[in-house]
C-alpha positions as CSV (number, residue, x, y, z in Angstrom):
1,M,58.4,123.2,95.7
2,D,60.4,125.9,94.0
3,L,61.9,124.3,90.9
4,K,64.3,127.1,90.3
5,N,65.8,127.0,93.8
6,P,65.2,123.4,95.0
7,E,65.9,122.5,98.7
8,Y,69.2,120.8,99.1
9,V,68.7,117.0,99.5
10,K,70.6,115.8,102.6
11,G,72.5,112.5,102.6
12,H,70.7,109.2,102.9
13,G,73.6,107.0,104.3
14,L,74.4,105.6,100.8
15,M,78.0,105.4,101.7
16,D,77.9,104.6,105.3
17,G,81.2,103.2,106.5
18,R,82.7,103.2,103.0
19,S,86.1,104.5,102.0
20,V,86.3,106.6,98.8
21,L,89.1,107.6,96.4
22,V,88.3,110.5,94.0
23,T,90.8,111.6,91.1
24,A,90.9,115.2,90.1
25,A,89.1,116.3,93.1
26,A,90.9,119.5,94.1
27,G,89.1,121.9,92.1
28,A,85.6,123.5,92.2
29,G,84.1,121.0,89.9
30,I,82.7,117.5,89.7
31,G,85.5,115.8,91.6
32,F,85.3,117.9,94.7
33,S,81.5,117.8,94.6
34,A,81.6,114.0,94.4
35,A,84.0,113.9,97.4
36,T,81.7,116.3,99.4
37,R,78.7,114.2,98.6
38,A,80.4,111.0,99.6
39,A,81.1,112.6,103.0
40,E,77.5,113.7,103.3
41,E,76.4,110.2,102.4
42,G,78.4,108.7,105.3
43,A,81.8,107.8,103.9
44,R,84.2,107.0,106.8
45,A,87.3,108.3,104.9
46,I,88.2,109.9,101.6
47,V,91.3,110.3,99.6
48,I,91.3,113.1,96.9
49,S,94.0,113.4,94.2
50,D,95.1,116.2,91.9
51,I,98.2,117.1,90.0
52,H,98.5,120.5,91.7
53,E,99.8,120.2,95.3
54,G,98.6,123.6,96.6
55,R,95.2,123.0,95.2
56,R,95.1,119.6,96.7
57,D,96.1,120.8,100.2
58,S,93.4,123.5,100.1
59,A,90.8,121.0,98.9
60,V,91.6,118.6,101.9
61,Q,91.2,121.3,104.4
62,K,88.0,122.6,102.8
63,L,86.4,119.2,102.6
64,K,87.3,118.7,106.3
65,E,85.8,121.9,107.2
66,D,82.7,121.7,105.0
67,T,81.7,118.2,106.1
68,G,83.3,117.7,109.5
69,L,85.0,114.4,108.2
70,E,88.4,114.1,109.8
71,R,89.8,111.3,107.8
72,V,90.4,113.2,104.5
73,Y,93.7,112.7,102.8
74,G,95.3,114.1,99.7
75,K,97.9,112.9,97.1
76,V,99.4,114.5,94.2
77,A,99.0,112.1,91.2
78,N,99.0,112.3,87.4
79,V,96.7,109.6,85.9
80,A,98.7,109.8,82.7
81,D,101.6,108.3,84.6
82,E,101.4,104.5,85.5
83,S,103.8,104.9,88.6
84,D,101.6,107.7,89.9
85,V,98.4,105.6,89.5
86,Q,99.9,102.7,91.4
87,S,101.3,105.0,94.1
88,L,98.0,106.7,94.5
89,I,96.0,103.4,94.9
90,D,98.6,101.9,97.2
91,F,98.6,105.1,99.3
92,S,94.8,105.0,99.4
93,E,94.6,101.4,100.3
94,E,97.0,102.0,103.2
95,K,95.4,105.2,104.5
96,L,91.8,103.9,104.1
97,G,92.3,100.3,105.1
98,G,91.1,99.4,101.6
99,V,89.3,101.4,98.9
100,D,85.6,100.6,98.7
101,V,84.6,103.1,96.1
102,L,86.9,104.7,93.3
103,I,85.5,107.6,91.4
104,N,87.5,108.2,88.2
105,N,86.9,111.9,87.5
106,A,90.2,113.0,85.9
107,G,89.7,114.4,82.5
108,L,91.0,117.0,80.2
109,G,89.5,119.0,77.3
110,T,90.2,121.9,75.1
111,S,88.3,123.5,72.2
112,K,89.8,123.1,68.7
113,L,88.7,122.2,65.3
114,L,89.9,118.8,64.2
115,I,91.6,120.1,61.1
116,E,93.6,122.6,63.3
117,M,94.4,120.1,66.1
118,E,97.9,119.0,66.5
119,D,98.8,115.3,67.5
120,D,100.1,116.4,70.9
121,E,96.8,118.0,71.8
122,W,94.9,114.8,70.7
123,H,97.3,112.6,72.6
124,R,97.1,114.7,75.7
125,V,93.4,114.6,76.0
126,I,93.1,110.9,75.3
127,D,95.9,110.1,77.6
128,V,94.4,111.8,80.6
129,T,90.7,111.2,80.0
130,L,90.6,107.7,78.5
131,N,94.0,106.1,79.3
132,G,94.1,107.6,82.8
133,T,90.7,106.1,83.5
134,M,91.8,102.8,82.1
135,R,95.1,102.9,84.2
136,M,93.1,103.6,87.4
137,T,90.4,101.0,86.7
138,R,92.9,98.3,85.8
139,Y,95.1,98.6,88.8
140,M,92.1,99.1,91.1
141,M,90.4,95.9,89.7
142,K,93.7,94.0,90.5
143,V,93.9,95.3,94.0
144,M,90.1,94.7,94.7
145,K,90.4,91.1,93.3
146,A,93.5,90.4,95.4
147,R,91.6,91.7,98.5
148,G,88.7,89.5,97.6
149,E,86.0,91.9,98.9
150,G,85.0,93.6,95.6
151,G,84.2,97.3,95.4
152,V,82.7,99.9,93.2
153,I,84.4,101.8,90.4
154,V,82.6,104.8,88.9
155,N,84.0,106.2,85.7
156,N,82.9,109.7,84.9
157,A,81.9,110.1,81.3
158,S,80.0,112.8,79.4
159,V,77.0,113.4,77.1
160,L,79.6,114.1,74.5
161,G,80.3,110.4,74.5
162,W,77.0,110.1,72.6
163,R,76.4,113.5,71.1
164,A,78.6,115.4,68.6
165,Q,79.8,119.0,69.3
166,K,82.1,121.1,67.2
167,E,85.7,121.6,68.5
168,Q,85.3,118.6,70.9
169,T,86.4,115.7,68.7
170,H,89.2,114.5,71.0
171,Y,87.2,114.9,74.3
172,A,84.1,113.3,72.8
173,A,86.2,110.4,71.4
174,A,87.9,110.0,74.9
175,K,84.5,109.9,76.7
176,A,82.9,107.4,74.3
177,G,86.0,105.3,75.0
178,V,85.4,105.7,78.8
179,M,81.8,104.4,78.3
180,A,83.0,101.4,76.2
181,L,85.9,100.7,78.7
182,T,83.4,100.8,81.6
183,R,80.9,98.3,79.9
184,C,83.7,95.9,79.0
185,A,85.5,96.1,82.5
186,A,82.1,95.6,84.2
187,L,81.6,92.3,82.4
188,E,85.2,91.2,83.3
189,A,84.8,92.2,87.0
190,A,81.3,90.8,87.5
191,E,82.6,87.3,88.1
């Protein structure tokens, strides 16, 4: 086995028949990769969201082409806006016939020393990364509970939620908050 160039691991059917919603999935990063892997693992339909309409449209087309999955939808949404969050989840519920898996990937970071950081920079990172994850989780939990079928919510965190790094105070604080939010929400949803 070549450890520097490992063979790509094909899907194992881990999402056979499931529907998936992924936030911030119209770039070249983790969100699009998660949506791609969901398709490879057998998802029946996927909604990807992003704040950029052109990038979203391109990502929907690329995901269809790359995976052969025809039921791929996109929606512009800003997780920092409660009405966008509700609209995104409602749209996804309708298009997918219910969301089985939500992957909260939206996050924002910049590099800046804390002593040079303005309040608006702090608030922007916290609002997208932590509060956006909370908004998506809260509304999705309500919808899943009302539907009575349960589901899976995956909140993307970061090693910086545990480990310190210079110029990442706001991002690290937000990701540590995502970890705590996820643990507490899981206890509430377990019943």
